[in-house]
C-alpha positions as CSV (number, residue, x, y, z in Angstrom):
1,M,0.0,-0.1,0.0
2,A,1.3,3.6,-0.8
3,N,0.4,6.9,0.2
4,I,-0.5,8.7,-3.3
5,L,-0.9,12.4,-4.4
6,V,-3.1,12.5,-7.6
7,V,-2.2,16.0,-9.7
8,D,-4.3,16.5,-12.9
9,D,-6.3,19.7,-13.7
10,S,-9.4,17.3,-14.9
11,K,-11.3,16.6,-12.0
12,F,-12.7,13.6,-13.7
13,M,-9.1,12.4,-14.3
14,R,-8.2,12.8,-10.7
15,K,-11.2,10.9,-9.6
16,M,-10.6,8.2,-12.2
17,L,-7.1,7.7,-10.9
18,S,-8.0,7.9,-7.4
19,D,-10.7,5.5,-7.6
20,L,-8.4,3.0,-9.7
21,L,-5.6,3.3,-7.1
22,V,-8.0,2.9,-4.0
23,T,-9.1,-0.4,-5.5
24,E,-5.6,-1.6,-5.6
25,E,-5.7,-0.8,-2.0
26,H,-3.4,2.2,-2.1
27,R,-4.4,5.6,-0.4
28,I,-4.8,8.9,-1.9
29,V,-3.6,11.4,0.4
30,G,-4.3,14.4,-1.4
31,E,-5.3,15.8,-5.0
32,A,-3.8,19.0,-6.7
33,E,-5.2,20.6,-9.7
34,N,-2.0,22.7,-10.7
35,A,1.8,22.3,-10.2
36,M,2.1,25.0,-7.5
37,E,-0.7,23.3,-5.5
38,A,1.1,19.8,-6.0
39,T,4.4,21.0,-4.9
40,E,2.6,22.6,-1.6
41,L,1.0,19.5,-1.0
42,Y,4.1,17.3,-1.5
43,K,5.9,19.4,1.2
44,Q,2.9,18.7,3.7
45,L,2.0,15.4,2.8
46,K,5.1,13.5,1.9
47,P,3.3,10.8,-0.2
48,D,5.0,7.7,-1.4
49,I,4.0,8.4,-5.0
50,V,2.8,11.4,-7.1
51,T,0.7,10.9,-10.4
52,L,1.5,14.4,-12.3
53,D,-0.3,15.6,-15.4
54,I,1.9,18.2,-17.4
55,I,-0.6,20.0,-19.1
56,M,-2.6,22.1,-16.6
57,P,-4.6,25.4,-17.4
58,E,-2.9,27.8,-14.9
59,V,0.6,26.3,-15.6
60,G,2.2,24.9,-18.7
61,G,4.6,21.8,-19.1
62,T,7.4,24.0,-17.9
63,D,5.9,24.6,-14.6
64,A,5.2,21.0,-14.4
65,I,8.9,20.2,-15.0
66,S,9.9,22.6,-12.3
67,A,7.4,21.0,-9.9
68,L,8.9,17.7,-10.5
69,K,12.6,19.1,-10.2
70,E,11.5,20.8,-6.8
71,M,10.0,17.5,-5.3
72,V,13.2,15.5,-6.5
73,Q,15.3,18.2,-5.2
74,M,13.7,18.4,-1.6
75,D,13.2,14.6,-1.4
76,P,15.7,12.7,-3.8
77,P,14.0,9.5,-3.7
78,A,10.8,11.1,-4.8
79,K,8.6,8.6,-6.7
80,V,6.8,10.4,-9.5
81,V,4.8,8.9,-12.5
82,V,3.9,11.4,-15.1
83,V,0.5,10.8,-16.6
84,S,0.1,13.0,-19.9
85,A,-1.4,13.6,-23.2
86,L,1.8,14.5,-24.6
87,G,3.6,11.6,-25.7
88,Q,6.3,12.7,-28.0
89,Q,9.7,11.3,-27.0
90,E,11.1,14.8,-26.6
91,V,8.8,15.7,-23.7
92,V,9.2,12.0,-22.0
93,D,12.7,12.3,-22.1
94,Q,12.8,15.8,-20.6
95,F,10.6,14.3,-17.6
96,L,12.5,11.2,-17.5
97,E,15.7,13.4,-17.2
98,A,14.1,15.6,-14.5
99,G,13.6,12.6,-12.2
100,A,10.1,11.0,-13.1
101,M,10.3,7.3,-12.7
102,E,7.6,6.4,-15.1
103,Y,5.9,8.1,-18.1
104,I,2.4,7.1,-19.2
105,A,0.6,8.7,-22.4
106,K,-3.0,9.3,-22.3
107,P,-5.3,7.7,-23.4
108,F,-4.2,4.6,-21.4
109,Q,-5.3,1.4,-20.2
110,L,-6.1,1.3,-16.6
111,C,-3.6,-1.3,-16.1
112,Y,-0.6,0.9,-17.3
113,I,-1.3,2.8,-14.2
114,T,-1.3,0.1,-11.6
115,D,1.8,-1.6,-13.4
116,A,3.8,1.7,-13.1
117,V,2.7,2.2,-9.4
118,E,3.9,-1.4,-8.6
119,R,7.3,-1.0,-10.5
120,V,7.9,2.3,-8.8
121,L,7.1,0.6,-5.4
122,Q,9.3,-2.4,-6.1
123,S,12.2,0.0,-7.2
124,S,12.5,1.3,-3.7
């Protein structure tokens, strides 16, 4: 079981991810709709894993990558799974180099999320 912070601008997507992860016996400790809120909640909640969307209306991908870097800087073993509609290899590489452990392109099959979370948990 992991404590997970779900970050996505879409309330529907946050609910879908949360419901899926709860059925896998994980605990959702928080939800954020933008990168700034995600960083603050990460500091407060210290989750085991973060799912992070990178396209959010208040911020762009550069702010999402900044949030990822900040999480990794304050907590080097931070475990972040990026879940995004952007699947270009250049974008994927940027986020993996910044510290994301997994990158899942939307749309996705639900098992992609659960498998990624399990791989991240096993890597620690």
